[in-house]
C-alpha positions in Angstrom: 0.0 0.0 0.0 1.3 3.4 -0.9 1.7 6.3 1.5 -1.2 8.1 -0.2 -3.5 5.1 0.2 -2.4 4.7 3.8 -3.0 8.4 4.5 -6.4 8.0 3.0 -7.1 5.1 5.3 -6.3 7.1 8.4 -8.4 10.0 7.2 -11.2 7.5 6.8 -10.8 6.4 10.4 -10.9 10.0 11.4 -14.0 10.4 9.3 -15.7 7.6 11.1 -15.0 9.4 14.4 -16.5 12.6 13.0 -19.6 10.8 11.6 -20.2 9.2 14.9 -20.5 12.7 16.4 -18.2 11.9 19.3 -18.3 15.0 21.6 -14.8 14.4 22.9 -11.7 12.4 22.0 -11.2 9.1 23.8 -8.4 9.2 26.3 -5.6 6.7 25.8 -2.9 6.7 28.5 0.4 5.2 27.5 2.9 4.2 30.2 6.4 4.4 28.8 9.0 1.8 29.7 11.5 4.5 30.9 12.1 8.2 30.8 11.1 9.6 27.4 13.9 9.0 24.9 14.7 8.3 21.3 12.9 4.9 21.4 9.7 6.8 21.7 10.1 8.9 18.6 7.0 7.5 16.8 4.8 8.3 19.7 6.1 11.9 19.9 5.7 12.3 16.1 2.1 11.0 16.2 1.4 13.4 19.1 3.0 16.5 17.7 1.7 16.0 14.1 -1.9 15.6 15.4 -2.2 12.0 14.2 -3.8 10.8 17.4 -6.2 13.7 17.3 -7.1 12.8 13.7 -8.4 9.4 14.8 -10.3 10.7 17.8 -7.8 10.0 20.5 -6.4 12.1 23.3 -3.1 10.3 24.1 -1.2 10.9 27.3 2.5 9.8 27.6 3.3 8.8 31.2 6.7 8.0 32.8 7.0 5.0 35.2 8.6 5.1 38.6 10.1 1.6 38.2 10.7 -0.9 35.5 7.9 -3.2 36.8 5.2 -0.5 36.7 4.1 -0.7 33.0 2.9 -4.3 33.0 1.3 -3.9 36.4 -0.6 -0.7 35.5 -1.7 -2.2 32.2 -3.0 -5.3 33.9 -4.9 -3.2 36.4 -6.4 -1.0 33.7 -4.8 2.1 35.1 -3.4 2.7 31.6 -4.7 1.6 28.3 -1.3 0.7 26.8 2.1 0.1 28.3 5.6 -0.3 26.9 7.9 -3.0 28.2 10.8 -5.2 27.0 9.7 -8.6 25.7 11.4 -10.5 28.5 9.8 -8.3 31.2 6.4 -8.9 29.5 6.9 -12.7 29.5 7.9 -12.7 33.1 4.8 -10.7 34.0 2.5 -13.0 32.0 4.0 -16.0 33.6 3.4 -14.5 37.0 -0.3 -14.3 36.1 -0.8 -10.7 35.1 -3.7 -10.4 32.5 -1.8 -8.6 29.8 -1.1 -9.3 26.1 1.5 -8.1 23.6 -0.3 -6.3 20.8 2.6 -4.6 18.9 6.3 -3.9 18.8 8.0 -0.5 18.9 11.6 -1.7 18.9 11.5 -5.2 17.3 15.1 -6.3 17.9 17.6 -6.5 20.8 19.5 -3.4 22.0 21.5 -4.9 24.9 25.0 -6.2 25.2 28.2 -5.6 27.0 30.2 -2.4 26.7 33.9 -2.0 27.3 36.5 0.7 26.7 38.8 0.4 23.7 42.5 0.1 24.7 41.9 -1.8 27.9 42.5 -5.2 26.5 38.9 -6.2 25.7 37.8 -6.7 22.1 35.7 -9.8 22.4 33.7 -11.5 25.2 36.6 -14.1 25.5 38.8 -11.3 26.8 36.5 -11.0 29.9 38.0 -14.1 31.5 39.1 -13.2 35.1 37.6 -9.7 34.7 34.7 -7.9 36.2 31.3 -7.0 34.7 29.0 -4.3 36.3 25.3 -4.5 36.0 22.1 -2.7 37.3 19.2 -5.1 36.8 18.7 -8.3 38.8 18.0 -11.2 38.2 18.0 -10.7 34.4 21.4 -9.2 33.6 23.6 -11.8 35.3 21.8 -14.5 33.4 22.3 -12.7 30.1 26.0 -12.0 30.7 26.7 -15.6 31.9 25.1 -16.8 28.6 27.4 -14.6 26.6 30.5 -15.8 28.6 29.6 -19.4 28.1 29.0 -18.9 24.4 32.5 -17.4 24.1 34.1 -20.3 26.0 34.7 -18.4 29.2 33.8 -20.1 32.5 31.3 -17.7 34.1 32.7 -18.5 37.5 36.0 -16.8 36.6 34.2 -13.5 36.0 33.0 -11.3 38.9 29.5 -9.9 38.3 29.1 -6.7 40.4 25.9 -4.8 41.0 26.7 -1.1 40.6 23.1 0.2 40.5 22.5 2.9 37.9 26.1 4.1 38.0 27.3 1.8 35.2 29.1 4.4 33.1 30.9 5.8 36.1 31.9 2.3 37.3 33.3 1.6 33.8 35.2 4.8 33.4 36.8 4.7 36.8 38.0 1.1 36.3 35.8 -0.3 39.0 34.6 -2.8 36.4 36.0 -3.9 33.0 32.6 -4.0 31.2 29.0 -3.1 31.8 25.6 -4.1 30.6 24.5 -1.4 28.1 22.2 -0.5 25.2 23.8 0.0 21.8 21.8 3.2 21.2 22.4 4.8 24.6 25.5 4.1 26.7 27.7 3.8 23.7 27.3 7.5 22.9 27.6 8.5 26.6 31.0 6.8 26.6 32.0 8.6 23.4 30.9 11.9 24.9 33.5 11.5 27.6 36.2 11.0 25.0 36.5 7.2 25.1 36.1 4.8 22.2 33.5 2.1 22.9 33.7 -1.7 22.3 30.2 -3.0 22.1 29.5 -6.7 22.2 25.9 -7.5 21.2 24.1 -10.1 23.2 22.5 -11.9 20.3 26.0 -12.6 18.8 26.8 -14.6 22.0 24.1 -17.1 22.6 21.2 -14.9 23.9 18.0 -15.6 21.9 16.6 -12.8 19.8 14.4 -10.4 21.8 12.3 -7.4 21.0 13.4 -4.6 23.2 10.1 -2.6 23.4 6.6 -4.0 23.1 3.2 -2.5 23.3 1.0 -4.4 25.8 -2.5 -4.0 27.1 -4.7 -5.4 29.8 -7.4 -7.9 29.2 -10.2 -5.5 30.1 -9.0 -2.8 27.7 -8.6 -5.4 24.9 -12.2 -6.5 25.5 -13.8 -3.1 26.0 -11.8 -0.8 23.7 -10.7 -2.7 20.5 -11.6 0.2 18.2 -9.5 2.6 20.2 -6.5 0.3 20.1 -6.9 0.0 16.3 -7.0 3.8 16.0 -4.0 4.1 18.1 -1.9 1.8 15.9 -3.2 3.5 12.8 -1.8 6.8 14.1 1.5 5.2 15.1 1.8 3.5 11.7 1.3 6.8 10.0 4.1 8.3 12.2 6.4 5.4 11.3 5.9 6.1 7.6 6.6 9.8 8.0 9.7 9.1 10.0 11.0 6.8 7.3 10.3 9.4 4.6 11.5 12.4 6.6 14.1 11.4 9.3 15.6 14.8 9.5 12.3 16.5 10.1 11.3 13.8 12.6 14.5 14.5 14.6 13.9 18.2 14.6 10.3 17.7 15.7 11.4 15.5 18.6 13.8 18.0 20.0 11.4 20.9 19.4 8.9 19.1 21.5 11.4 18.2 24.2 14.2 20.8 24.1 15.6 19.6 27.4 16.7 16.5 25.5 18.5 18.5 22.8 22.1 17.3 23.5 24.8 15.8 21.3 24.4 12.5 23.0 20.6 12.4 22.4 20.9 13.4 18.8 23.3 10.5 18.1 21.1 8.2 20.1 18.1 9.2 18.0 19.9 8.7 14.7 21.1 5.2 15.8 17.5 4.3 16.8 15.9 5.2 13.5 16.8 1.9 11.8 15.8 -0.1 14.9 12.2 1.0 14.9 9.7 -1.8 14.1 8.1 0.0 11.2 5.3 -2.6 10.8 5.0 -3.1 14.5 5.2 -6.8 13.9 5.5 -9.2 16.8 7.5 -11.8 14.9 6.8 -15.5 14.5 5.7 -17.9 17.2 8.9 -19.9 16.8 11.0 -17.1 18.1 8.7 -16.7 21.1 9.0 -20.4 21.8 12.8 -20.2 21.7 12.9 -17.3 24.1 10.3 -19.0 26.4 12.6 -22.1 26.5 15.6 -19.9 27.4 13.7 -18.1 30.2 12.4 -21.4 31.6 15.8 -23.0 31.5 17.2 -20.1 33.5 14.5 -20.0 36.1 13.0 -16.6 35.0 9.6 -18.1 34.2 8.0 -21.4 35.2 5.2 -22.4 32.9 5.0 -20.0 30.0 2.3 -20.8 27.4 1.9 -23.7 25.0 -0.9 -22.4 22.8 0.8 -19.6 20.9 -1.1 -17.0 23.0 1.9 -14.7 23.8 0.7 -12.1 21.4 -2.0 -10.8 19.0 -1.7 -8.7 15.9 -5.4 -8.1 15.6 -5.1 -4.3 16.2 -2.2 -3.7 13.8 -2.9 -2.1 10.4 -3.2 -4.9 7.8 -0.7 -3.2 5.4 3.0 -3.3 4.7 4.4 0.0 5.9 8.0 -0.5 4.7 
């Protein structure tokens, strides 16, 4: 489908809203996965270009106080949609939270290990008898031990040290030799301090493919507001197309809306994030979910999982190829 036809479709949706004589826009609260950042560009574009308004939605972007908030708040119906990493979502589902993955924002992994060039680390194998700093338990130690094992390093020879949120400081001061990091965030923070980064992607060392940021919703919202969810994704899809066609304008729009983020590091992060966006918002194939489920089960992060392919639903996504 061409951009023109897609644009016509979204106008048609807006027209339906107008014809129905809705007095006010429907509120859709979106709980982000973290402080607003480059990963959220499509949401900001849809907001600032009036795409949500065009389909009859008043969208609020909310910031969580902790990483576990999004799934819990979606399950409770406090927010209509939440963003969360695929692994966090699967852990929440396994714990019994009534939530469902309904789209992807970042459809590939962002994580891995980060070291400083010139300090003797160029591959994961160089981390034998070294120290890795991390912030999130219990997930990060499991990921990094997987990477070590895949590189032929006995994980017991590597010290894993919890350094809280001070990962960059711990790396730069030599407290640790590598840290858990995102390829579109900490890499650029390191460069901003004048250091050359060595980034080792987790998927290259035995960690199954993961989607970094998913859209999820609670069971009640899915049952009661399916039309609003479809309108939401129509607007986000339109934003994805505009970003792909006008990346420079999208970047300018983002920093105009959030000038406090207008720094060199954030600009580089946004540029690095553009090719990582899940343009079609596709949730992948069941096989990849099964592989990740097996990994999480084997490592004690989930117990039962699902055996009926019900991890996700694409029913609210536009039935078009947006690439």
